[in-house]
C-alpha positions as CSV (number, residue, x, y, z in Angstrom):
1,M,39.2,-13.6,9.1
2,A,38.5,-12.2,12.6
3,N,36.0,-9.6,11.9
4,T,33.6,-12.0,10.1
5,T,34.2,-14.3,13.1
6,A,33.6,-12.3,15.8
7,L,30.4,-10.7,13.9
8,V,28.9,-14.2,13.6
9,M,29.6,-14.7,17.1
10,E,27.7,-12.1,18.2
11,L,24.8,-12.5,15.7
12,L,24.6,-16.2,17.1
13,L,25.0,-15.2,20.5
14,L,22.0,-12.3,20.1
15,H,19.2,-14.7,18.6
16,L,20.1,-17.4,21.5
17,I,19.4,-15.1,23.9
18,M,16.0,-13.8,22.0
19,A,15.0,-17.2,21.5
20,I,15.2,-18.1,25.0
21,L,14.0,-14.7,26.6
22,L,10.8,-15.1,23.8
23,A,9.7,-18.7,25.0
24,L,10.2,-17.7,28.5
25,S,8.3,-14.5,28.3
26,I,5.2,-16.7,26.2
27,E,5.1,-18.9,28.9
28,A,5.0,-16.9,31.4
29,Q,1.7,-15.4,29.9
30,N,-0.1,-18.6,31.3
31,V,-2.3,-18.4,28.2
32,A,-4.1,-21.8,27.3
33,G,-3.0,-23.3,24.5
34,L,0.2,-21.3,24.8
35,D,1.3,-23.5,28.0
36,H,2.9,-25.9,26.3
37,L,7.2,-25.3,27.4
38,E,8.6,-27.2,24.5
39,S,6.4,-25.9,22.0
40,N,7.1,-22.2,23.3
41,F,10.7,-23.3,22.9
42,L,10.1,-24.3,18.9
43,F,8.4,-21.9,18.2
44,A,11.3,-19.2,19.5
45,F,13.7,-21.4,18.2
46,T,12.4,-21.4,14.8
47,T,11.6,-17.6,14.4
48,S,15.2,-17.0,16.1
49,A,17.0,-19.5,13.6
50,Q,15.5,-17.5,11.1
51,G,16.9,-14.5,11.7
52,F,20.5,-16.2,11.9
53,L,20.3,-17.2,8.2
54,W,18.9,-14.3,6.9
55,G,22.2,-12.7,8.6
56,M,24.1,-15.4,7.1
57,F,22.6,-14.5,3.6
58,A,23.7,-11.4,3.9
59,L,27.1,-12.2,5.0
60,L,27.3,-14.1,1.7
61,F,26.0,-11.5,-0.5
62,G,28.6,-9.0,1.3
63,Q,31.5,-11.5,-0.3
64,I,29.8,-11.1,-3.7
65,F,28.8,-7.6,-4.2
66,S,31.3,-4.3,-3.0
67,E,28.7,-2.1,-2.1
68,A,26.3,-2.5,1.2
69,S,23.2,-1.3,-0.6
70,T,23.2,-3.9,-3.4
71,T,24.3,-6.5,-0.2
72,K,20.9,-5.1,1.5
73,G,19.2,-5.0,-1.7
74,M,19.8,-8.6,-2.9
75,T,19.2,-9.8,0.8
76,F,15.7,-8.4,1.0
77,G,14.9,-9.2,-2.9
78,L,15.7,-13.1,-1.8
79,L,13.7,-12.3,1.2
80,G,10.6,-11.0,-0.8
81,L,11.0,-13.6,-3.3
82,L,10.9,-16.4,-1.0
83,Y,8.3,-14.8,0.8
84,I,6.1,-15.2,-2.2
85,V,6.9,-18.8,-2.9
86,R,6.1,-19.4,0.3
87,M,2.4,-18.0,-0.2
88,L,1.8,-20.0,-3.0
89,T,2.9,-23.1,-1.6
90,D,1.1,-22.6,1.4
91,V,-2.2,-22.2,-1.0
92,I,-1.0,-25.3,-3.2
93,N,0.8,-27.9,-1.5
94,L,2.2,-27.5,2.2
95,S,5.1,-29.9,1.7
96,I,6.2,-28.2,-1.1
97,G,7.4,-25.8,1.4
98,W,10.0,-28.1,2.9
99,F,12.2,-26.7,-0.2
100,N,12.0,-23.4,0.7
101,P,13.8,-22.1,3.9
102,L,11.4,-19.6,4.8
103,S,8.9,-21.7,5.4
104,W,10.8,-24.1,8.1
105,S,9.7,-21.8,10.7
106,Y,6.2,-22.9,10.4
107,L,6.7,-26.5,9.2
108,A,7.7,-27.7,12.7
109,F,4.5,-27.3,13.8
110,P,4.9,-25.7,17.0
111,Y,1.3,-25.6,19.3
112,V,0.3,-28.6,17.1
113,K,0.6,-31.3,19.8
114,G,1.9,-34.4,18.2
115,H,3.5,-33.1,15.5
116,E,6.3,-30.7,16.8
117,N,9.4,-31.0,14.6
118,W,12.5,-30.0,15.6
119,L,14.0,-30.9,11.8
120,A,13.1,-27.3,10.7
121,V,15.3,-25.6,13.5
122,F,18.3,-28.2,12.3
123,L,18.0,-27.9,8.9
124,T,17.8,-23.7,9.5
125,F,20.9,-23.8,11.4
126,L,22.9,-26.4,9.2
127,L,21.6,-24.6,6.0
128,A,23.0,-20.9,7.9
129,F,26.5,-22.8,8.6
130,L,26.8,-24.1,5.0
131,L,26.5,-19.8,4.1
132,L,28.7,-19.2,6.7
133,G,31.4,-21.6,5.1
134,I,30.8,-20.6,1.2
135,S,31.0,-17.0,3.0
136,Y,34.8,-17.7,4.4
137,I,36.1,-19.3,1.5
138,L,34.8,-16.4,-1.1
139,E,36.6,-14.1,1.6
140,L,39.8,-15.6,1.6
141,K,39.9,-15.1,-2.4
142,R,38.7,-11.7,-2.5
143,D,40.8,-8.4,-2.1
144,V,40.0,-5.9,0.9
145,G,37.2,-4.2,0.6
146,V,36.0,-5.2,-3.0
147,G,33.5,-8.3,-4.2
148,Y,33.4,-10.7,-7.3
149,F,31.3,-8.2,-9.0
150,P,33.1,-4.9,-9.8
151,E,31.1,-1.2,-9.4
152,R,30.0,-0.1,-12.3
153,K,31.6,2.8,-14.1
154,A,29.5,5.9,-14.0
155,R,28.7,8.5,-16.9
156,L,31.2,10.9,-17.9
157,H,28.0,13.3,-17.9
158,G,24.7,13.3,-15.8
159,K,21.5,13.6,-16.8
160,K,19.0,16.4,-16.7
161,G,16.8,15.0,-14.4
162,H,19.8,14.5,-11.9
163,F,20.6,18.1,-11.2
164,G,18.9,19.4,-8.3
165,F,19.2,17.2,-4.7
166,P,15.8,16.0,-5.6
167,G,16.7,14.5,-8.5
168,L,19.7,13.2,-7.1
169,V,18.1,11.4,-4.4
170,L,15.6,9.8,-6.8
171,N,18.5,8.5,-8.6
172,L,20.2,7.0,-6.1
173,E,17.3,5.6,-4.4
174,K,15.7,5.0,-7.8
175,K,16.2,0.9,-8.1
176,M,15.2,0.2,-4.4
177,I,11.8,2.7,-4.8
178,I,11.1,0.4,-8.2
179,G,12.0,-2.8,-6.6
180,W,9.5,-2.5,-3.0
181,L,7.1,-0.8,-6.1
182,L,6.6,-3.9,-7.9
183,A,7.4,-6.3,-5.0
184,S,4.0,-4.4,-3.2
185,F,1.8,-5.1,-6.6
186,V,3.1,-8.7,-6.6
187,L,2.1,-9.1,-3.1
188,G,-1.4,-7.5,-3.6
189,L,-1.5,-10.2,-6.3
190,V,-0.8,-12.7,-3.5
191,Y,-2.9,-11.9,-0.8
192,G,-5.6,-11.1,-3.4
193,S,-5.8,-14.9,-4.4
194,M,-6.3,-15.8,-0.5
195,F,-9.8,-13.9,-0.7
196,G,-11.1,-16.4,-2.8
197,Q,-9.6,-19.0,-0.2
198,M,-11.4,-17.5,2.4
199,D,-14.9,-18.4,0.4
200,Q,-14.0,-21.3,0.1
201,F,-12.8,-22.0,3.5
202,I,-16.7,-20.2,4.6
203,S,-18.0,-23.1,2.2
204,S,-16.4,-25.8,2.8
205,N,-16.4,-26.0,6.5
206,K,-18.6,-28.3,7.9
207,T,-18.9,-26.1,10.9
208,V,-18.6,-22.6,9.6
209,K,-20.7,-23.6,6.7
210,K,-23.3,-25.0,9.2
211,L,-23.3,-21.3,11.2
212,F,-22.8,-19.0,8.4
213,V,-24.1,-20.2,5.7
214,G,-27.2,-18.1,5.2
215,N,-26.3,-15.4,7.3
216,E,-24.2,-12.7,4.8
217,T,-23.8,-11.0,8.2
218,A,-21.9,-13.5,9.6
219,A,-19.7,-14.6,6.2
220,S,-19.3,-10.8,5.9
221,A,-17.9,-10.1,9.2
222,I,-15.2,-12.7,8.6
223,R,-14.3,-11.4,5.3
224,G,-14.1,-8.0,7.0
225,N,-12.0,-8.9,9.8
226,F,-9.5,-10.9,7.2
227,M,-9.6,-7.7,5.1
228,V,-8.3,-5.6,8.3
229,T,-5.6,-8.1,9.1
230,L,-4.0,-8.3,6.1
231,F,-4.2,-4.5,5.3
232,S,-2.4,-3.6,8.7
233,I,0.2,-6.3,8.2
234,L,0.8,-4.9,5.0
235,S,1.2,-1.9,5.8
236,I,3.6,-2.3,8.5
237,L,5.9,-3.7,5.7
238,I,5.4,-0.9,3.3
239,A,6.0,1.1,6.9
240,A,9.4,-0.8,6.7
241,F,10.2,0.3,2.8
242,G,9.4,4.2,4.0
243,V,11.7,4.2,7.0
244,I,14.3,2.4,4.8
245,L,14.2,5.6,2.5
246,L,13.8,8.1,5.3
247,T,16.6,6.7,7.0
248,K,18.8,7.5,3.8
249,M,19.7,10.8,5.2
250,V,21.2,9.9,8.0
251,S,23.1,7.1,6.6
252,E,24.6,9.4,4.2
253,E,25.3,12.0,7.1
254,R,27.2,9.5,8.3
255,K,29.5,8.9,5.4
256,N,30.2,12.6,5.3
257,R,28.6,13.1,1.9
258,L,26.2,15.7,2.9
259,E,28.9,18.1,4.4
260,A,30.2,18.5,0.7
261,L,27.0,19.5,-0.3
262,Y,26.1,21.8,2.4
263,A,28.9,23.6,1.2
264,L,27.0,24.6,-1.5
265,P,23.6,26.9,-1.5
266,L,21.6,23.6,-0.5
267,S,19.0,24.7,2.5
268,R,19.0,22.0,5.5
269,L,14.8,22.6,4.6
270,K,15.2,20.8,1.1
271,V,17.3,18.5,2.3
272,Y,15.0,17.5,5.0
273,S,12.1,17.9,3.0
274,T,13.1,15.6,0.0
275,Y,14.2,12.7,2.4
276,L,10.7,12.9,3.8
277,L,8.4,13.4,0.7
278,T,10.5,10.9,-1.1
279,A,9.6,8.4,1.8
280,I,5.6,9.6,2.0
281,L,5.2,9.5,-1.3
282,S,6.6,6.0,-2.2
283,V,4.8,4.5,0.8
284,I,1.5,6.0,-0.9
285,L,2.4,4.3,-4.0
286,A,3.4,1.4,-2.9
287,Q,0.1,0.8,-0.6
288,F,-1.5,2.0,-3.5
289,L,-0.2,-0.7,-5.9
290,A,-0.2,-3.5,-3.2
291,L,-4.0,-2.7,-3.1
292,F,-4.5,-2.5,-6.7
293,G,-2.8,-6.3,-6.9
294,I,-5.2,-7.2,-4.4
295,F,-8.7,-5.4,-6.2
296,I,-6.9,-7.5,-9.7
297,E,-6.8,-11.0,-8.0
298,Q,-9.7,-11.2,-6.5
299,L,-12.2,-10.5,-9.5
300,G,-12.8,-13.3,-10.2
301,N,-14.2,-14.6,-6.8
302,K,-18.0,-15.0,-6.5
303,N,-17.9,-12.6,-3.6
304,A,-15.6,-9.8,-5.0
305,L,-15.0,-6.7,-3.4
306,S,-15.5,-3.3,-5.3
307,F,-12.3,-0.8,-6.0
308,L,-13.4,1.5,-4.1
309,E,-14.2,-0.8,-1.1
310,I,-10.9,-1.8,-1.4
311,M,-9.1,1.2,-1.6
312,K,-11.5,2.6,1.4
313,S,-10.3,-0.5,3.8
314,G,-6.6,-0.5,2.8
315,M,-5.7,3.2,2.5
316,I,-7.0,4.2,5.9
317,W,-3.8,2.6,7.4
318,L,-1.3,5.0,5.6
319,V,-2.1,7.4,8.4
320,A,-0.5,5.1,10.5
321,V,2.6,4.7,8.4
322,I,2.8,8.6,7.9
323,F,2.6,9.0,11.7
324,V,5.5,6.0,11.8
325,L,7.6,8.0,9.6
326,A,6.6,11.3,12.2
327,I,8.6,9.4,15.1
328,L,11.5,8.8,12.8
329,S,11.2,12.6,11.2
330,L,11.7,13.4,15.1
331,L,14.6,11.0,15.8
332,L,16.0,12.0,13.0
333,G,16.3,15.7,14.2
334,L,16.4,14.9,18.0
335,V,19.1,11.5,18.5
336,P,19.9,10.9,15.0
337,R,22.3,8.3,16.6
338,L,19.2,6.6,17.3
339,A,17.0,6.5,14.9
340,E,17.4,2.8,14.1
341,L,14.6,2.3,17.6
342,I,12.0,2.8,15.1
343,W,12.6,-0.6,14.0
344,V,12.1,-1.5,17.5
345,Y,8.6,0.2,17.3
346,L,7.9,-1.4,14.3
347,A,8.6,-5.1,15.5
348,F,6.2,-4.2,18.4
349,L,3.5,-3.0,15.9
350,L,3.8,-6.2,13.5
351,F,3.9,-8.2,17.5
352,M,0.2,-6.7,18.3
353,T,-1.0,-7.1,15.1
354,Y,-0.2,-10.9,14.7
355,L,-0.6,-11.7,18.7
356,G,-1.5,-9.2,20.6
357,K,-5.0,-10.1,21.1
358,L,-4.4,-14.0,21.1
359,L,-1.9,-12.7,24.4
360,S,-4.3,-11.2,26.1
361,L,-1.9,-8.1,26.9
362,P,-2.7,-5.0,29.4
363,K,-5.1,-2.6,27.5
364,W,-1.8,0.2,28.1
365,L,0.5,-2.0,26.2
366,E,-2.4,-2.0,23.2
367,N,-2.5,1.9,23.9
368,L,1.0,2.1,22.7
369,S,0.1,0.8,18.9
370,I,-0.9,3.4,16.6
371,Y,-2.8,0.8,14.8
372,N,-5.2,0.6,18.0
373,Y,-6.8,3.5,16.4
374,I,-6.6,3.5,13.0
375,P,-10.6,2.7,12.3
376,K,-10.8,-1.1,11.2
377,L,-13.3,-0.5,8.1
378,P,-15.1,-2.2,6.9
379,V,-15.8,-3.9,10.3
380,E,-16.0,-0.5,12.0
381,K,-17.3,2.9,11.2
382,M,-15.0,5.9,9.9
383,N,-13.8,7.8,12.7
384,L,-12.7,11.3,10.9
385,P,-12.0,13.5,14.3
386,T,-9.4,10.6,15.1
387,V,-7.9,10.0,11.6
388,L,-7.4,13.7,11.6
389,F,-6.1,14.5,14.8
390,I,-3.3,11.9,13.9
391,L,-2.3,13.4,10.8
392,I,-2.3,16.7,12.8
393,L,-0.1,15.2,15.3
394,S,2.1,13.5,12.8
395,V,2.7,17.0,11.3
396,L,3.7,18.5,14.6
397,L,6.0,15.9,14.9
398,I,7.7,16.6,11.6
399,L,7.7,20.3,12.6
400,L,9.2,19.6,15.3
401,G,12.1,16.9,13.4
402,F,13.0,19.5,11.4
403,G,13.6,22.5,14.0
404,A,15.3,20.2,15.3
405,Y,18.1,18.7,12.2
406,R,18.2,22.8,11.9
407,R,19.7,23.6,14.7
408,R,22.0,20.0,15.6
409,D,25.3,19.5,14.2
410,L,26.2,17.2,11.2
411,I,26.9,13.5,12.3
412,T,30.3,11.8,11.2
413,G,30.7,8.2,11.6
């Protein structure tokens, strides 16, 4: 049990350190409303406790399944399912969220004076250690390197569609791609239901009604800013999908699988372009399905948006997603061992989208986010020169990445 115990200790220590640093960094901002030390620590520990909890979910699935890809898929699948359930309980009844571990992060009510609840943090750690105990029991009863569900037997003969490198990549990643596409569409349906809640909020809240009823411009501004926030967060989630797909190239390389393929008449251009185009086309389709789900769900609303309005306001964020993939492609070509740093940038984008304006961060820090340069439709006007510049820069980064990839050695281990 030494390896598992060491991993758990490392994960726990990492999240405790992150919680302390997060709390102190928020406190150091000295922003009105965020200057209560206990609330800052409560918020930080609810966040870190969730990170540790999902590490334990992954550990549990790692005992059940023999393949790392299946373990990741099940963990992210459960995370996505509970995320959708959380959205529904937020709309229907907030108290039902106590049955959903993912909801505990906000049911602690940090920054709600007099309602701070450390029970949510306690429950999160309690469930995490319960999962750890189950994982220990399962690990003791299984053989090394196998899971409780055996690997499925392979076909004796491959399908015609599997021949060629693009067919191989699609066959290997098809389950994950289909899963993400379905999740994107369902997420769009859930987000679409929020448009009705926004209209209800504007009409039912006395203060807001007094300010905005009869002022269609102001009400539209609220909806417009809501759309900007919604679509930007949605695109970050879909960017994570593209990153997972594109990093498969380097993970296959580390497992010495590409080395065998390069013994065949297979060019590096084909490998590089296959993984890159698979990622780009997949995120475009995922974003479209998510927006289509939003369009369908909000059709019954009084102020329903047209298909064109939603697509124009939502698809523009793909420019930022492609830029993120371009940065990753450059890392894969130049320093493949540091490719995981792209997750740091994605986390930064999410942080800036959620809390950037609230914390009044320095302008230079805002400028590091590619999302700062994307036209915020429909609140802002389309800025075609900026969009074209980002796309051209993305193409240059991709070409530089390929040039470096063509010249470097394959990595192993």
